[in-house]
N, C-alpha and C positions, 0 to 999 in steps of 0.2 A: 505494500499499499503506499502511498505517496500523498501528504495533506500538505497544502501550503496556504497559510493565511495572507488574503488578499487586500486585508484593510482590518480593524479591529477599535470600536470606539465608538462614542455617542453620536459622531458623525458619519459612521457608515461602518458596515460591516459586512463582508463576503469570505469564505472558505472554500478552498479547492480540496475533494477528496476523488483521490483515482486509485483503482484497484485494475489491473489487467486491461480489457479494451474501454474500461467502465468510467466514465469521469463524471461527476455530479458538482455543483456550486450549492453548498449551504448558505441560503442567504442571500441577496441581491440589494445591498443597500447602498450601491454607488449607480449614479448614472450610467446606462447602458454603454455608452462610449469610451468610461473612464474603465469600466468591467472588462471589456472587450479588449482595451489597451493591457492592460493588466494581464486577461491571460494569455495573450498572442507573447507576453514578455517573459512568463514563465514556460513558452512552449505548449500553448494548449488553443486549438481553436475554437473558438466559440461555437462553430456549428457544430463540434464534436461531444458538447455536452450532452449527457444521456437522460438530464433533468435538472432542473431548478429545484431545491428543497427550501422552503419556507418556513419557518418558527413561527411567525406572525406577520400581520400586514404593517406593522408602523414602515413609515418611511425610512429609518435608517436600517433597516432589516430587507428592503421590498420595493425601493422605489424605482430601481431598474430592472425588476423582473418582469413586468411586460412587457417593455420595449425588447428588451434582450430575448425573450421567449418568442415573440411574434418576430422578430427581423430573421433571426435564424432557426427558428423551427424547432425551439426545446420545449420540451413538457414542464408545466409548474408540479410540483408534487406536495401537497399539503393537508392537512385538514380541509373538508371541505367547505365549512364556514369560512376557515380563512381564505381559501381562495374565492369564494362568493364577496366576500369583503372587500377582497382585491379588486376584482372585475366590476366592482361598481364605480373605480376610479377610470377605467379605462374607455377610450373612446370606440363609437360604435363597432367599427371595423376591426378592432383587434380582438381575436377569440384564439387565445394559446388553446393547445391541448390540455386537457387537465387529467392529472393522475391523483384519486382521494384516498388519504390515508389515515383516517381518526387514530389520534391517540389510543394507546393499546393494542393496536394492528401493527403487523410487519407486511412487507414488499419484498419481492427480490427483483434487481434492476442489475441485469447485467452479471459482473460479478461479485456484485453487493447486495446483502440482505440490512435492509434498510426497517429499523423499528420506531415509532415516533411513542413518545411518552407526554404525559399530561406535565405543565409546569404552573406555576401562578405569575401571572401579568396582566394588566389590564388590557388586554385584546380579546378576539372574541373566541380564540378557541389555541392559545399559546401551545408549544408543544417543543419539547428537545428530541433529539435523534440519536440512535447507536448507528453506525455502519460497519459491517463486520463481512471478513471473509471467512475459510474455513480456518485459518490461521492467528486473525489479526482482529481487534475491534477498538473502534474511535468512537469517544461519546461526546456530544456536545450540547451545551447548556447554559445559554444566555438569557436576560431578561425574565427574570423571577423574582419575586419577593420572598419567597420562602421556599426551603427544599423538602418536600413530602416524600414519605414512604417509597410511592412509584418511581421517582427520579432516584434515589439513591439505590435501589435496585436494580434499575434501569443502567445506572453507570457502574456500578460494581463488576471490579474484572477488565475494565478497559484499559489496553495500553497506551492511550494516547485521552486524555480528557483537556476538554477544551472547555474552561466553566469562567462563569462571571464572576470578577472582581471590582463592582463597580464603583464603591466608592469606601471613603475612611469615615465612621460616623461622626467623628467630634468636628473633622473638616466640613462635613457638611453641615452639622448645625450651626458652626461659627460661618460660615460663609455666606455667599450673597443671594444665594439664590432664595426667592419668595417664601414664605412659611406654609403654602398651599402646595407649593411644589417639593419641598423636603419634605412636609408629611406625605405626598405621593410614593417619592423614593424609598420613604424610610416604611412603608404599608406592605400588606401581605402579598400584595399584586403591583410591587415595584421592582427595587432591584437590589442584589445582596451586596452586602457590606465585607469589607475585605475579612472581618472576623467571621461573619455567616459562611462565606466560603471556605474558610479554614476549618471550621466546625463540621460543614459539610460532608469536607474531604476525608477528614479523620473516620466518619461513617462510610465510606466507601473503598478506601483502601486499605492494602494490608502490605506484607512485606515482599508481595512480588513485584516484577520489573513495573513502571510507569513514567512516563513523560507528563508533564502537568504545563498547559498552557493557561495563563490568564489572560480573561477577554473582556470587551466593553467597559476597560478601564473609563472613568470621568476625566476630561481636563480640568475640570474645576475642582473636583473635589477627591481628587484621588493622584499619586503618581507612580512610576513602575516601582521606584525605588522601595515606597510604604506600601504599596499591594503584596511586592516579595518578600518584605519583610515581616510584615504582620501574617501573611501566610506560612510562610515557612517557622517561625515560630510556634504557631499553631499546632503544626505538625512535627517539629519537634519535641514537643512537649507530651505527644502522644507515643513517641517514639518512632516517627516515621521521616526520620533525618534524610533519609536515604532519598527523598523526593524534593526534586530542585524545580520551583516554580519559573515560569518564563514569561513575565509580561508579554503580551501582544503589542505591536504597535501601530500606528494608525495608517501607515503605510502599508507596501507589501514586506510581510515579515518571516518568517523561519522555513525551513522544510523540515519535514518530518519523514523521513524516506526509509520504507524498512529494508530494502536493498543494501544501503548504505550502513545501517545500523547493524545487522548481522552478516550480508552478504548474500547474494542470488540463492546459494545451492546452502547456506547454512540452516538449522534448524531453528526454530522458534524460538521465544525465551523459555516457554514454558516446558518445551523440549529438552531446551539445554540444563533448565534447571533439575526436571527429573534425571537426567544422566550424570548431574554431579555426583559423586562419590561419598563427597566429606561436608560438612556441614561448611568448613571454608571454602570447597569448591564452590557451592549455590550461594556464598556471600561474594565470591567475584561474578557471579552470573549476575547476580543483584546490582551491585556495583557500577560493571558496566553497561547495564538496561538503563540505570536511571542519570547516568553521565551526559555531560552536555556534549552531544556529537551533532545536534542538527547546525545547517549550513544556513547560511543567510544567501537572498536572490541579490 
């Protein structure tokens, strides 16, 4: 599998996920022309996308979806209520193909098994996704005010986690936002703080190999260093110091590529750990798996 962040933050979000001949975009929160340019810059023709997956209909996740889908003939995959909400914004002649995937259901799309799960945000039917092959699994969850048991169960065991760490609570409360907006962000259908993200991760993660990307950082109410430090401290306090959080930038970000992590013909991390003959060998596998080996575009 290959995963590339095409941008993450309050101004726009898009994530490219590839497996074999299958390429999908998770969210399309930039204008179509910018998205197409970023896809081409990482070697992907927009028309080669198998689908655009939408977590919800808000502009920073979906503003480029209709235009990109109609221009290049790409299906939109999401909960039917999210697709309906998005289509209300379309010109009359824009009719993209749709693939309906309600929360709690899964679908096979080429080499990827895609599962949607419910999250808590002020949208019509917000969801997160897991995207898996027979060997690897990626979990994506942004824009949620709380993390319920369904989300924790869905994301448990993912090799790459892309999870929101939107704000530092103290910085938000002391900052310039009006009170109603602070209440929205802090509410159960708002956004996760760094502390909430760290707490949720301690319920998802174990001592197995996992890479962690922190997404949707607020420009005003957070910083990459603050998010990394607060989440890392929470993980260390629960004995998960091997996990190294990597905040995603607003521009094109890191690449997670399983071929470069382990080699095209190498065993998966689970296989490698099983084959370890001693606890020391298993620790070496885990240390390698959680090292910062992703490249930058």
